[in-house]
Steps between C-alpha positions, in 0.01 A plus 500: 500500500274296276279420801468872583403585144248216490351619824456849357287353220246367749265730688393462861210269409733261315387597148763544229561849366556520121869527413647777285459301180127456560455866591688607188288262292188672635645836395567362152143374465370839612721669239361265234147617582607864481666433160160412353386862538806718562828398337695798639406421859576132446848587372576677827376200700703254292809718541454497877485120501806469274702732727381320813768413752440207730413642836270768356739747334539606140766611253733235629654180392234256621532193715545135441145391573381298199135604528590869506738467207244317290237769558752773418582319176131481409463872574786565254305319227175679586673839499666428164164393356321815615778714351483306173120515485518878550773522229746634760794308359760745634374412847561130428862578421531706818331219694765248400774742607336585832431131577873429517499484886224239486686296239801482732289321763390212275700233312647596162292241313185646655613851404542383141148356506358825643669723242398274211142496629494882504633503142226251404239729655624793290512279190138394545383857571681649199575217254561742212717746696823321411720809540375543856571136585846526342580803717377323812710191422809714438454671838463167677815367327694807617375442856599132478851593387534746788373244753687210333178304448619276217210252524238773459699694238516198270125447520423863430745496207311202360178703522678797341603281204137392460386864499765592241367215285143626534617850404666365184854580615625155403874569476507651850301203628745253342800682652342500848393134474846386389665684790249361748531143372877504556439583868220248544699213349777558754247506785297212350169672583273258312170682559627833371687326218168359374339844513792678332546239225128532427539876456804433279290268282230767459751768405672281239161403359414869467831546315399216262790285621310174548810274551622716791148519641477120483839466675390739777175309551691170518731655762196613700350150494836346595535733800139433597540122492704514824243699702126528553341719234182681601206436261491861370871487410453160335212652304730780381754240383225311314374821341851590380543146362176543307616835362828353372325197347264746331800689358633168368160430333432202728149619575366170633763480776460874566126450559572230761737729691258793484221278633716389797599860573141624470369243747777585749439874475126445530558293815718780641227758420740688269234618256719712274752226423229234481319711240825551308566124485143447381567742212817308418301174496264650243796629297659153501179337378462756220862462388458119505218537251245390760308828528171308517596375848526856635122517540520224763776688687320836499167342592651272765545549873816706477384699200187614681696575817750724322265647239591849385632710214825300482322171439249667267789621283659154488161340426454733200847413371421130542169542315684672214750213488220243503323672210831567322391863466763772471228765518380367837861486621563862398172602666603327825842671494342840427250458785734354763841604368611660827410191703660259255825694463562569871611139549842424350430137403160569342631807318782301341279212397232718341730518197540122499125463528445747216728294275314183594166667427627636170617153396177331608294774334691459174458123525124547548473733198699283255346173625236469222740598217754312292613822327420852619625850427707658778315830453170322571643354825622848602151644437335231710742540791521884472881511488756637248592263215875505576440406863273210399754384241785502755293304750397240241867458398595447864222243547617308190863501618392384848301217335179630654352535153539263203521715190695754294475872423471587130620859526474555124125447514461612862347168599532244775481140382406258777582130493295238673656354811620156399449229758824350625570157348662273759601243237683769305687617813590140588622441143729804517640374830567152351682655204716710736587191704582303182734778393679478836531120470634518142759760601612284792530189279696696239755617761534147637556361149771761436686394816494133386631593153792693653601200710 
């Protein structure tokens, strides 16, 4: 039988005739050319290729020929992309339902890859249409339950949890993640465990529960230690580590993680996340008190590559921190407030940065004085007297300022910073040790007297 089929593929002159896979590939390439000018016509051509039945038919289940199946799979992606580009998202949903006969002809793992790729296509075409993506994921999950496709259902549920997180529905995301993690731990699916624990860490961070976010990230790294982690996923883990170190005020370590993540995303040509990590690097430098180094980052290779309004906003904030100018900081926030507040980490740390700037600005103002009226400081910094007084009290209690507040006179009295005397510290330590020795000798003498 194989010999007969092989003979049919050779014409009378002994030349090979292209097989069905090659012919279908030619049809796909022709459809690609049509798509450049007429999307509607291309959709019809892609649909014909997807519904192709080995042997020349259509609207059937397809054959087992690998070349044919691969071309049909590519036509599915092309068709989904044309629908998404034309904003025909209802057609994408219908496409996944109508492609069920094709999915039955390929392995389940490959079906999962195909469905996730289609969801990725929709996500890239409409990144802000979260409700649409949620609906699409819910429909796919229902189909998976009906077809008993557990492997695919779990992966789509993981994506659904990520979408719920992006939409700000944190409690629903936590409930879904907890349910999914119980299943995955029984199955020991390491790759999906890493992905789901990472989502869990992001949700808990959004809920300001840093200990649980840290535990989830540790679980993700533990699961990932037993398998190969793709560079983009490793970059996501590094980015999340940097975020949590930033929340714990360990800005130096956070900068190192953000740098690693940025380089990985840049290597993977993921511009959006690479730019985000670059902003976090600038934020870390500013919060470290090293705002002067931001100029080198913005003017460097990566800064020029990802130049834009985002980096301009961070550069203005860094310049305000460098000059210890609250007015410049307020001007930067007024000008780029929408950009600065759309990122959760930057939005939260703007308050921290404002406090740092207020402290450094107060320190700059009172630097030449040994005694100054609080009202005069408030006039210079353009803030209410009570707010300035509260901040000065906090700085004194935190030992960031050596001095006292004379509230009766409304004055701040500043003391000179005394240099630490090592001999004095050593003397105190010797006296403490002598006290311990004397106490020990006294107890020993008492025991001898008793006997």
